[in-house]
C-alpha positions in Angstrom: -19.2 -25.7 -14.0 -16.0 -25.9 -12.1 -14.6 -28.8 -10.0 -12.9 -28.2 -6.7 -11.1 -31.3 -5.3 -11.9 -32.2 -1.7 -10.1 -34.7 0.4 -12.6 -37.1 2.1 -11.2 -40.0 4.1 -7.9 -39.9 2.3 -9.6 -40.0 -1.1 -9.9 -37.0 -3.5 -13.5 -36.4 -4.5 -15.0 -33.7 -6.7 -17.1 -30.8 -5.4 -19.0 -28.6 -7.7 -19.7 -25.2 -6.2 -23.3 -24.0 -6.6 -22.5 -20.7 -8.3 -19.8 -19.5 -10.7 -20.5 -15.7 -11.1 -19.0 -13.7 -14.0 -18.7 -9.9 -13.4 -17.7 -7.4 -16.0 -15.0 -5.0 -15.0 -13.4 -2.1 -16.8 -10.6 -4.4 -17.9 -12.6 -7.5 -18.7 -14.2 -10.1 -16.4 -13.9 -11.4 -12.9 -15.0 -14.8 -11.8 -16.4 -15.6 -8.4 -17.0 -19.0 -6.8 -19.8 -19.0 -4.3 -20.9 -22.1 -2.3 -23.9 -21.6 -0.1 -24.1 -24.5 2.3 -26.3 -25.8 5.1 -24.2 -26.0 8.3 -26.1 -29.1 9.4 -24.6 -31.3 6.6 -21.8 -33.7 7.4 -19.6 -32.5 4.5 -19.0 -28.9 5.8 -15.4 -29.7 6.8 -14.5 -31.3 3.5 -16.0 -28.5 1.5 -14.5 -25.7 3.6 -11.0 -27.3 3.4 -11.4 -28.1 -0.3 -12.3 -24.5 -1.1 -9.5 -23.3 1.1 -6.8 -25.4 -0.6 -8.2 -24.4 -4.1 -8.0 -20.8 -3.1 -4.4 -21.3 -1.9 -3.4 -22.5 -5.3 -5.8 -20.6 -7.7 -7.3 -17.8 -5.7 -5.3 -15.1 -7.6 -7.3 -16.1 -10.7 -10.7 -15.3 -9.0 -12.4 -12.4 -7.4 -14.1 -14.1 -4.5 -14.1 -17.7 -3.4 -16.7 -18.0 -0.6 -18.4 -20.6 1.6 -21.7 -19.0 2.6 -24.1 -19.9 5.5 -27.4 -18.6 6.6 -27.4 -17.3 10.2 -30.9 -16.3 11.2 -32.0 -13.6 8.7 -28.4 -12.8 7.6 -25.7 -14.6 5.7 -22.2 -15.2 6.8 -19.4 -15.6 4.2 -15.9 -17.1 4.6 -13.6 -15.5 2.0 -11.1 -18.2 1.1 -8.8 -15.6 -0.5 -8.0 -14.3 3.0 -4.9 -15.8 4.5 -6.3 -15.8 8.0 -9.3 -17.9 6.9 -7.1 -20.4 5.1 -4.7 -20.7 8.0 -7.6 -21.5 10.4 -9.2 -24.0 8.0 -5.9 -25.8 7.5 -6.0 -27.0 11.1 -9.7 -27.5 11.4 -10.6 -31.1 12.1 -14.4 -31.0 12.8 -17.6 -29.2 11.8 -17.5 -27.4 15.2 -14.0 -26.0 14.2 -15.6 -24.7 11.0 -18.3 -23.1 13.2 -15.6 -21.3 15.2 -14.0 -20.0 12.0 -17.3 -18.6 10.9 -17.9 -17.0 14.3 -14.4 -15.4 14.3 -13.7 -14.5 10.7 -16.9 -14.4 8.6 -18.0 -11.4 6.6 -21.7 -10.5 7.0 
């Protein structure tokens, strides 16, 4: 398990992403953090911003750090190791703002 700190109402709280994936590469191993999350939950903003801040500090140690949503029959992924995603999430202040980031910057 890995803990990602999330700021909720001026209090740091732990978030434990659902998946920590280990992939073998030619030179060793790569670790991915994947967090599939239902967009109807009230903690979307906190999780997205927490993963973004974590990626800003530690992203170079991981392959992928992603928040994942289901959209119909497909899945959308926000890659937190992308600067454009982190910049948009840094100013997001609502779940609808997270929806806009997914609409504009998600990988399918």
